[in-house]
GUVO-616642 format. One record per atom (N, C-alpha, C): x, y, z; residue number from 0; atom name; residue in one letter. Coordinates in steps of 0.2 Angstrom, whole numbers, plus 5000, padded with zeros to 4 digits. Atoms other than C-alpha are relative to their C-alpha. Example, Ala and Ser with C-alpha at 12.3 -4.5 7.8 and 13.67 -1.06 7.14 Angstrom:
5004,4994,5000,0,N,A;
5062,4978,5039,0,CA,A;
5004,5006,5000,0,C,A;
4996,4994,4999,1,N,S;
5068,4995,5036,1,CA,S;
4996,5005,5003,1,C,S;
***
This chain:
5000,4994,4995,0,N,X;
5033,4896,4906,0,CA,X;
4994,4999,5004,0,C,X;
5006,5000,4996,1,N,X;
5015,4893,4911,1,CA,X;
5001,4994,5005,1,C,X;
4999,5005,4995,2,N,X;
5020,4876,4919,2,CA,X;
5004,5001,5006,2,C,X;
4996,4998,4994,3,N,X;
5033,4883,4929,3,CA,X;
4996,5005,5005,3,C,X;
5004,4995,4995,4,N,X;
5022,4897,4936,4,CA,X;
4994,4996,5003,4,C,X;
5005,5004,4997,5,N,X;
5008,4884,4939,5,CA,X;
5004,4995,5006,5,C,X;
4997,5004,4995,6,N,X;
5021,4873,4949,6,CA,X;
5002,5005,5006,6,C,X;
4999,4996,4995,7,N,X;
5026,4888,4959,7,CA,X;
4994,5002,5004,7,C,X;
5007,4998,4997,8,N,X;
5008,4893,4962,8,CA,X;
4998,4994,5005,8,C,X;
5002,5006,4996,9,N,X;
5005,4875,4969,9,CA,X;
5004,4999,5006,9,C,X;
4995,5000,4994,10,N,X;
5020,4876,4980,10,CA,X;
4998,5005,5005,10,C,X;
5002,4995,4995,11,N,X;
5014,4892,4988,11,CA,X;
4993,4999,5003,11,C,X;
5007,5002,4997,12,N,X;
4996,4886,4990,12,CA,X;
5001,4994,5005,12,C,X;
4998,5006,4996,13,N,X;
5003,4870,4998,13,CA,X;
5003,5003,5007,13,C,X;
4997,4997,4994,14,N,X;
5014,4880,5010,14,CA,X;
4995,5004,5004,14,C,X;
5005,4996,4997,15,N,X;
5000,4892,5014,15,CA,X;
4995,4996,5004,15,C,X;
5006,5004,4997,16,N,X;
4987,4878,5018,16,CA,X;
5003,4996,5006,16,C,X;
4997,5004,4994,17,N,X;
5000,4869,5030,17,CA,X;
5000,5005,5006,17,C,X;
5000,4995,4995,18,N,X;
5000,4885,5041,18,CA,X;
4994,5000,5004,18,C,X;
5006,5000,4997,19,N,X;
4988,4884,5055,19,CA,X;
4996,5007,4999,19,C,X;
5004,4994,5002,20,N,X;
4973,4897,5052,20,CA,X;
5002,5006,5005,20,C,X;
4999,4994,4995,21,N,X;
4977,4907,5068,21,CA,X;
5007,5004,4998,21,C,X;
4993,4997,5001,22,N,X;
4995,4910,5062,22,CA,X;
5000,5003,4992,22,C,X;
4999,4998,5007,23,N,X;
4991,4914,5043,23,CA,X;
5000,5008,5000,23,C,X;
5000,4992,5001,24,N,X;
4988,4933,5046,24,CA,X;
5004,5003,5005,24,C,X;
4996,4997,4995,25,N,X;
5000,4935,5060,25,CA,X;
5005,5005,4996,25,C,X;
4995,4995,5003,26,N,X;
5011,4951,5056,26,CA,X;
4997,5004,4994,26,C,X;
5003,4996,5005,27,N,X;
5001,4957,5041,27,CA,X;
4997,5006,5002,27,C,X;
5004,4994,4998,28,N,X;
4990,4968,5050,28,CA,X;
5004,5005,5003,28,C,X;
4995,4995,4998,29,N,X;
5004,4976,5059,29,CA,X;
5004,5004,4995,29,C,X;
4997,4997,5006,30,N,X;
5013,4979,5043,30,CA,X;
4996,5004,4996,30,C,X;
5004,4996,5003,31,N,X;
4998,4986,5035,31,CA,X;
4999,5007,5004,31,C,X;
5001,4994,4996,32,N,X;
4995,4998,5049,32,CA,X;
5006,5005,5000,32,C,X;
4994,4996,5001,33,N,X;
5013,5004,5048,33,CA,X;
5001,5003,4993,33,C,X;
5000,4997,5007,34,N,X;
5012,5007,5029,34,CA,X;
4995,5005,5000,34,C,X;
5006,4995,5000,35,N,X;
4995,5016,5032,35,CA,X;
5003,5007,5003,35,C,X;
4998,4995,4996,36,N,X;
5003,5027,5045,36,CA,X;
5006,5004,4996,36,C,X;
4995,4996,5004,37,N,X;
5018,5031,5034,37,CA,X;
4998,5004,4995,37,C,X;
5003,4997,5006,38,N,X;
5008,5035,5019,38,CA,X;
4996,5006,5002,38,C,X;
5003,4995,4997,39,N,X;
4997,5046,5030,39,CA,X;
5004,5006,5002,39,C,X;
4995,4995,4998,40,N,X;
5012,5055,5037,40,CA,X;
5003,5004,4994,40,C,X;
4997,4997,5006,41,N,X;
5019,5058,5020,41,CA,X;
4995,5004,4996,41,C,X;
5005,4995,5003,42,N,X;
5003,5065,5013,42,CA,X;
4999,5006,5004,42,C,X;
5001,4994,4996,43,N,X;
5001,5077,5028,43,CA,X;
5006,5004,4999,43,C,X;
4994,4996,5001,44,N,X;
5019,5082,5025,44,CA,X;
5000,5004,4993,44,C,X;
5000,4997,5007,45,N,X;
5017,5085,5006,45,CA,X;
4994,5006,5000,45,C,X;
5005,4995,5000,46,N,X;
5001,5095,5010,46,CA,X;
5002,5006,5004,46,C,X;
4998,4995,4996,47,N,X;
5009,5105,5023,47,CA,X;
5005,5004,4997,47,C,X;
4995,4996,5004,48,N,X;
5024,5110,5012,48,CA,X;
4997,5003,4994,48,C,X;
5002,4998,5007,49,N,X;
5015,5112,4995,49,CA,X;
4993,5003,5000,49,C,X;
5007,4998,5000,50,N,X;
4997,5116,5001,50,CA,X;
4999,5007,4998,50,C,X;
5001,4993,5002,51,N,X;
4998,5135,5001,51,CA,X;
5002,5002,4993,51,C,X;
4998,4999,5007,52,N,X;
5007,5135,4984,52,CA,X;
4995,4997,4995,52,C,X;
5005,5003,5004,53,N,X;
4994,5123,4977,53,CA,X;
4994,5005,5000,53,C,X;
5006,4996,5000,54,N,X;
4980,5134,4983,54,CA,X;
5000,5007,4997,54,C,X;
4998,4994,5003,55,N,X;
4988,5150,4977,55,CA,X;
4999,4999,4992,55,C,X;
5000,5002,5007,56,N,X;
4990,5142,4960,56,CA,X;
4993,4999,4997,56,C,X;
5007,5002,5002,57,N,X;
4972,5136,4959,57,CA,X;
4996,5007,5000,57,C,X;
5003,4993,5000,58,N,X;
4966,5154,4964,58,CA,X;
5002,5004,4994,58,C,X;
4998,4996,5006,59,N,X;
4976,5162,4950,59,CA,X;
4998,4997,4993,59,C,X;
5002,5003,5007,60,N,X;
4970,5151,4936,60,CA,X;
4994,5003,4998,60,C,X;
5006,4996,5003,61,N,X;
4958,5160,4925,61,CA,X;
4998,4996,4993,61,C,X;
5002,5004,5006,62,N,X;
4948,5151,4911,62,CA,X;
4997,5006,4995,62,C,X;
5003,4996,5005,63,N,X;
4943,5160,4895,63,CA,X;
4994,4997,4997,63,C,X;
***
């Protein structure tokens, strides 16, 4: 099992090192920006929908 993983790892490293340095990161930055924007929009939507309910619930909690 480990030998198979090691062989796959070596193939991936070999493939990665053959790509010119200026092309290695191409596309990953754009993809990361899209994911960050999506997650931020999701968080704002959840806060917008459930925010008042969460605040009301937090205010009504009483500790003894």
